[in-house]
N, CA, C and O atoms as a GROMACS GRO file, in nm:
protein
  316
    1MET      N    1   0.084  -0.118   0.000
    1MET     CA    2   0.000   0.000   0.000
    1MET      C    3   0.089   0.125   0.000
    1MET      O    4   0.187   0.134   0.074
    2ALA      N    5   0.055   0.218  -0.081
    2ALA     CA    6   0.133   0.342  -0.091
    2ALA      C    7   0.095   0.439   0.021
    2ALA      O    8  -0.017   0.438   0.071
    3LEU      N    9   0.189   0.519   0.057
    3LEU     CA   10   0.168   0.622   0.158
    3LEU      C   11   0.085   0.734   0.096
    3LEU      O   12   0.122   0.785  -0.010
    4THR      N   13  -0.024   0.773   0.158
    4THR     CA   14  -0.107   0.879   0.104
    4THR      C   15  -0.057   1.015   0.149
    4THR      O   16   0.024   1.026   0.241
    5ARG      N   17  -0.104   1.117   0.082
    5ARG     CA   18  -0.070   1.254   0.120
    5ARG      C   19  -0.112   1.281   0.264
    5ARG      O   20  -0.036   1.339   0.341
    6ASP      N   21  -0.232   1.239   0.300
    6ASP     CA   22  -0.281   1.260   0.436
    6ASP      C   23  -0.193   1.188   0.538
    6ASP      O   24  -0.167   1.241   0.646
    7ASP      N   25  -0.149   1.067   0.504
    7ASP     CA   26  -0.058   0.994   0.594
    7ASP      C   27   0.070   1.073   0.617
    7ASP      O   28   0.116   1.086   0.730
    8LEU      N   29   0.126   1.125   0.509
    8LEU     CA   30   0.251   1.199   0.521
    8LEU      C   31   0.230   1.330   0.598
    8LEU      O   32   0.316   1.370   0.677
    9ILE      N   33   0.120   1.396   0.576
    9ILE     CA   34   0.090   1.518   0.652
    9ILE      C   35   0.083   1.486   0.801
    9ILE      O   36   0.131   1.564   0.884
   10ARG      N   37   0.023   1.372   0.836
   10ARG     CA   38   0.016   1.331   0.976
   10ARG      C   39   0.156   1.303   1.033
   10ARG      O   40   0.187   1.342   1.145
   11ILE      N   41   0.239   1.237   0.954
   11ILE     CA   42   0.376   1.209   0.998
   11ILE      C   43   0.451   1.340   1.024
   11ILE      O   44   0.517   1.356   1.127
   12LEU      N   45   0.440   1.434   0.931
   12LEU     CA   46   0.509   1.562   0.947
   12LEU      C   47   0.455   1.640   1.066
   12LEU      O   48   0.531   1.708   1.135
   13ALA      N   49   0.325   1.631   1.090
   13ALA     CA   50   0.268   1.699   1.206
   13ALA      C   51   0.319   1.636   1.336
   13ALA      O   52   0.346   1.707   1.433
   14GLU      N   53   0.332   1.504   1.337
   14GLU     CA   54   0.386   1.436   1.455
   14GLU      C   55   0.532   1.475   1.478
   14GLU      O   56   0.574   1.498   1.591
   15ALA      N   57   0.608   1.482   1.370
   15ALA     CA   58   0.750   1.519   1.381
   15ALA      C   59   0.763   1.667   1.417
   15ALA      O   60   0.852   1.705   1.494
   16ASP      N   61   0.677   1.748   1.361
   16ASP     CA   62   0.672   1.894   1.388
   16ASP      C   63   0.812   1.955   1.392
   16ASP      O   64   0.850   2.013   1.493
   17PRO      N   65   0.888   1.942   1.282
   17PRO     CA   66   1.027   1.985   1.283
   17PRO      C   67   1.050   2.133   1.314
   17PRO      O   68   1.155   2.170   1.367
   18VAL      N   69   0.953   2.217   1.282
   18VAL     CA   70   0.970   2.361   1.303
   18VAL      C   71   0.891   2.409   1.424
   18VAL      O   72   0.901   2.526   1.462
   19GLY      N   73   0.813   2.321   1.485
   19GLY     CA   74   0.736   2.358   1.603
   19GLY      C   75   0.606   2.430   1.574
   19GLY      O   76   0.550   2.494   1.662
   20LEU      N   77   0.558   2.422   1.450
   20LEU     CA   78   0.436   2.492   1.414
   20LEU      C   79   0.312   2.433   1.481
   20LEU      O   80   0.226   2.506   1.529
   21ILE      N   81   0.305   2.302   1.485
   21ILE     CA   82   0.188   2.235   1.544
   21ILE      C   83   0.186   2.264   1.695
   21ILE      O   84   0.080   2.292   1.751
   22ALA      N   85   0.301   2.255   1.758
   22ALA     CA   86   0.310   2.286   1.902
   22ALA      C   87   0.271   2.430   1.930
   22ALA      O   88   0.223   2.462   2.038
   23GLY      N   89   0.291   2.517   1.831
   23GLY     CA   90   0.257   2.657   1.846
   23GLY      C   91   0.112   2.688   1.814
   23GLY      O   92   0.071   2.804   1.818
   24GLY      N   93   0.033   2.586   1.781
   24GLY     CA   94  -0.110   2.605   1.757
   24GLY      C   95  -0.153   2.605   1.612
   24GLY      O   96  -0.270   2.629   1.583
   25ALA      N   97  -0.062   2.579   1.520
   25ALA     CA   98  -0.098   2.574   1.378
   25ALA      C   99  -0.186   2.452   1.351
   25ALA      O  100  -0.181   2.354   1.425
   26PRO      N  101  -0.266   2.458   1.245
   26PRO     CA  102  -0.352   2.343   1.211
   26PRO      C  103  -0.268   2.220   1.175
   26PRO      O  104  -0.153   2.233   1.134
   27ALA      N  105  -0.326   2.105   1.190
   27ALA     CA  106  -0.256   1.978   1.168
   27ALA      C  107  -0.205   1.962   1.026
   27ALA      O  108  -0.113   1.883   1.002
   28ASP      N  109  -0.262   2.034   0.931
   28ASP     CA  110  -0.217   2.022   0.792
   28ASP      C  111  -0.119   2.132   0.751
   28ASP      O  112  -0.099   2.157   0.632
   29GLU      N  113  -0.057   2.195   0.848
   29GLU     CA  114   0.034   2.306   0.821
   29GLU      C  115   0.153   2.266   0.733
   29GLU      O  116   0.208   2.350   0.662
   30TYR      N  117   0.192   2.140   0.738
   30TYR     CA  118   0.306   2.093   0.659
   30TYR      C  119   0.262   2.030   0.526
   30TYR      O  120   0.336   1.949   0.470
   31ALA      N  121   0.146   2.065   0.475
   31ALA     CA  122   0.095   2.006   0.350
   31ALA      C  123   0.187   2.036   0.232
   31ALA      O  124   0.210   1.947   0.150
   32ALA      N  125   0.239   2.157   0.222
   32ALA     CA  126   0.327   2.191   0.110
   32ALA      C  127   0.455   2.108   0.113
   32ALA      O  128   0.504   2.062   0.010
   33GLU      N  129   0.509   2.088   0.233
   33GLU     CA  130   0.629   2.006   0.246
   33GLU      C  131   0.598   1.859   0.215
   33GLU      O  132   0.681   1.790   0.156
   34ALA      N  133   0.480   1.813   0.253
   34ALA     CA  134   0.439   1.676   0.220
   34ALA      C  135   0.431   1.660   0.069
   34ALA      O  136   0.477   1.559   0.016
   35ASP      N  137   0.373   1.758   0.001
   35ASP     CA  138   0.364   1.751  -0.145
   35ASP      C  139   0.503   1.746  -0.209
   35ASP      O  140   0.525   1.671  -0.303
   36ALA      N  141   0.595   1.827  -0.157
   36ALA     CA  142   0.730   1.829  -0.211
   36ALA      C  143   0.800   1.694  -0.189
   36ALA      O  144   0.871   1.646  -0.277
   37ILE      N  145   0.780   1.634  -0.074
   37ILE     CA  146   0.841   1.503  -0.046
   37ILE      C  147   0.780   1.397  -0.136
   37ILE      O  148   0.852   1.312  -0.190
   38LEU      N  149   0.649   1.400  -0.154
   38LEU     CA  150   0.584   1.301  -0.238
   38LEU      C  151   0.623   1.316  -0.385
   38LEU      O  152   0.614   1.220  -0.461
   39ALA      N  153   0.667   1.435  -0.426
   39ALA     CA  154   0.708   1.458  -0.564
   39ALA      C  155   0.847   1.401  -0.594
   39ALA      O  156   0.886   1.390  -0.710
   40LEU      N  157   0.921   1.364  -0.491
   40LEU     CA  158   1.053   1.306  -0.509
   40LEU      C  159   1.039   1.167  -0.570
   40LEU      O  160   0.939   1.098  -0.547
   41HIS      N  161   1.137   1.127  -0.647
   41HIS     CA  162   1.134   0.992  -0.706
   41HIS      C  163   1.208   0.896  -0.616
   41HIS      O  164   1.316   0.926  -0.565
   42GLY      N  165   1.148   0.780  -0.595
   42GLY     CA  166   1.211   0.679  -0.511
   42GLY      C  167   1.197   0.710  -0.363
   42GLY      O  168   1.113   0.791  -0.322
   43VAL      N  169   1.279   0.646  -0.284
   43VAL     CA  170   1.278   0.665  -0.140
   43VAL      C  171   1.349   0.796  -0.108
   43VAL      O  172   1.464   0.815  -0.148
   44PRO      N  173   1.283   0.887  -0.036
   44PRO     CA  174   1.347   1.015  -0.005
   44PRO      C  175   1.472   0.997   0.080
   44PRO      O  176   1.473   0.922   0.177
   45GLN      N  177   1.577   1.067   0.042
   45GLN     CA  178   1.701   1.067   0.118
   45GLN      C  179   1.690   1.172   0.229
   45GLN      O  180   1.613   1.268   0.217
   46LEU      N  181   1.767   1.154   0.335
   46LEU     CA  182   1.762   1.251   0.446
   46LEU      C  183   1.795   1.392   0.398
   46LEU      O  184   1.733   1.488   0.443
   47THR      N  185   1.892   1.404   0.309
   47THR     CA  186   1.929   1.538   0.260
   47THR      C  187   1.816   1.600   0.179
   47THR      O  188   1.802   1.723   0.178
   48GLU      N  189   1.736   1.520   0.113
   48GLU     CA  190   1.623   1.574   0.038
   48GLU      C  191   1.516   1.626   0.134
   48GLU      O  192   1.459   1.733   0.112
   49ILE      N  193   1.490   1.552   0.240
   49ILE     CA  194   1.391   1.596   0.338
   49ILE      C  195   1.438   1.722   0.409
   49ILE      O  196   1.362   1.818   0.420
   50THR      N  197   1.562   1.722   0.456
   50THR     CA  198   1.612   1.842   0.525
   50THR      C  199   1.616   1.960   0.428
   50THR      O  200   1.591   2.074   0.468
   51GLY      N  201   1.648   1.934   0.302
   51GLY     CA  202   1.653   2.040   0.201
   51GLY      C  203   1.518   2.103   0.175
   51GLY      O  204   1.508   2.224   0.158
   52ILE      N  205   1.414   2.021   0.172
   52ILE     CA  206   1.278   2.074   0.151
   52ILE      C  207   1.241   2.170   0.263
   52ILE      O  208   1.186   2.278   0.239
   53PHE      N  209   1.270   2.132   0.385
   53PHE     CA  210   1.239   2.220   0.498
   53PHE      C  211   1.329   2.343   0.501
   53PHE      O  212   1.284   2.452   0.537
   54ALA      N  213   1.455   2.327   0.462
   54ALA     CA  214   1.548   2.441   0.458
   54ALA      C  215   1.499   2.547   0.361
   54ALA      O  216   1.504   2.666   0.391
   55VAL      N  217   1.452   2.505   0.245
   55VAL     CA  218   1.401   2.598   0.145
   55VAL      C  219   1.268   2.659   0.190
   55VAL      O  220   1.249   2.780   0.182
   56ALA      N  221   1.178   2.575   0.239
   56ALA     CA  222   1.045   2.622   0.278
   56ALA      C  223   1.051   2.725   0.391
   56ALA      O  224   0.970   2.818   0.395
   57PHE      N  225   1.145   2.708   0.482
   57PHE     CA  226   1.152   2.796   0.599
   57PHE      C  227   1.275   2.886   0.600
   57PHE      O  228   1.305   2.952   0.701
   58SER      N  229   1.347   2.889   0.487
   58SER     CA  230   1.467   2.974   0.474
   58SER      C  231   1.561   2.956   0.592
   58SER      O  232   1.618   3.052   0.644
   59ASP      N  233   1.576   2.830   0.633
   59ASP     CA  234   1.661   2.799   0.748
   59ASP      C  235   1.722   2.661   0.726
   59ASP      O  236   1.650   2.561   0.728
   60PRO      N  237   1.853   2.654   0.706
   60PRO     CA  238   1.915   2.525   0.682
   60PRO      C  239   1.899   2.424   0.797
   60PRO      O  240   1.914   2.304   0.777
   61GLY      N  241   1.868   2.473   0.916
   61GLY     CA  242   1.850   2.384   1.030
   61GLY      C  243   1.704   2.360   1.065
   61GLY      O  244   1.674   2.311   1.174
   62ALA      N  245   1.612   2.393   0.974
   62ALA     CA  246   1.470   2.382   1.004
   62ALA      C  247   1.428   2.239   1.038
   62ALA      O  248   1.340   2.219   1.123
   63CYS      N  249   1.488   2.142   0.975
   63CYS     CA  250   1.456   2.002   1.003
   63CYS      C  251   1.587   1.931   1.034
   63CYS      O  252   1.663   1.897   0.943
   64PRO      N  253   1.614   1.908   1.163
   64PRO     CA  254   1.737   1.837   1.199
   64PRO      C  255   1.745   1.698   1.135
   64PRO      O  256   1.643   1.636   1.106
   65ARG      N  257   1.865   1.653   1.114
   65ARG     CA  258   1.887   1.522   1.051
   65ARG      C  259   1.816   1.409   1.127
   65ARG      O  260   1.761   1.318   1.066
   66GLU      N  261   1.816   1.416   1.258
   66GLU     CA  262   1.749   1.311   1.337
   66GLU      C  263   1.598   1.310   1.310
   66GLU      O  264   1.536   1.204   1.303
   67THR      N  265   1.541   1.428   1.294
   67THR     CA  266   1.398   1.438   1.265
   67THR      C  267   1.370   1.386   1.125
   67THR      O  268   1.273   1.314   1.104
   68ALA      N  269   1.455   1.420   1.030
   68ALA     CA  270   1.440   1.371   0.893
   68ALA      C  271   1.450   1.219   0.890
   68ALA      O  272   1.376   1.153   0.817
   69ARG      N  273   1.540   1.164   0.970
   69ARG     CA  274   1.555   1.017   0.978
   69ARG      C  275   1.425   0.955   1.031
   69ARG      O  276   1.379   0.854   0.979
   70TRP      N  277   1.368   1.015   1.134
   70TRP     CA  278   1.242   0.964   1.191
   70TRP      C  279   1.131   0.971   1.086
   70TRP      O  280   1.053   0.877   1.072
   71ILE      N  281   1.124   1.082   1.014
   71ILE     CA  282   1.022   1.096   0.909
   71ILE      C  283   1.037   0.986   0.806
   71ILE      O  284   0.939   0.920   0.770
   72ALA      N  285   1.159   0.965   0.758
   72ALA     CA  286   1.183   0.862   0.656
   72ALA      C  287   1.148   0.722   0.708
   72ALA      O  288   1.090   0.642   0.636
   73GLU      N  289   1.184   0.695   0.832
   73GLU     CA  290   1.151   0.564   0.891
   73GLU      C  291   1.001   0.546   0.906
   73GLU      O  292   0.948   0.438   0.880
   74GLU      N  293   0.932   0.650   0.947
   74GLU     CA  294   0.786   0.641   0.961
   74GLU      C  295   0.719   0.625   0.825
   74GLU      O  296   0.621   0.552   0.812
   75MET      N  297   0.772   0.693   0.724
   75MET     CA  298   0.718   0.676   0.590
   75MET      C  299   0.730   0.530   0.545
   75MET      O  300   0.636   0.474   0.489
   76ALA      N  301   0.844   0.470   0.570
   76ALA     CA  302   0.865   0.329   0.533
   76ALA      C  303   0.776   0.238   0.617
   76ALA      O  304   0.719   0.142   0.565
   77ARG      N  305   0.765   0.267   0.743
   77ARG     CA  306   0.686   0.181   0.833
   77ARG      C  307   0.536   0.185   0.801
   77ARG      O  308   0.467   0.083   0.811
   78ARG      N  309   0.487   0.301   0.762
   78ARG     CA  310   0.343   0.316   0.740
   78ARG      C  311   0.299   0.287   0.598
   78ARG      O  312   0.180   0.300   0.566
   79ARG      N  313   0.391   0.248   0.511
   79ARG     CA  314   0.354   0.215   0.374
   79ARG      C  315   0.277   0.089   0.368
   79ARG      O  316   0.238   0.045   0.260
   0.00000   0.00000   0.00000
């Protein structure tokens, strides 16, 4: 079974790499980042995930490598 957009949005909300959800943002706040990750070909690499967040938030440290690793593992686990 493929990972759906909604599944990935939930994963990103759980990871909350930038703290938006903790700050009261809606659960789908990371929808644009989910779309960018889903547009990647193959299994997303950690640098691709961290890069998407770096560009989206103009901050190279927006998504720490450990968080990106958790996101990638959850994506694989929930497929």
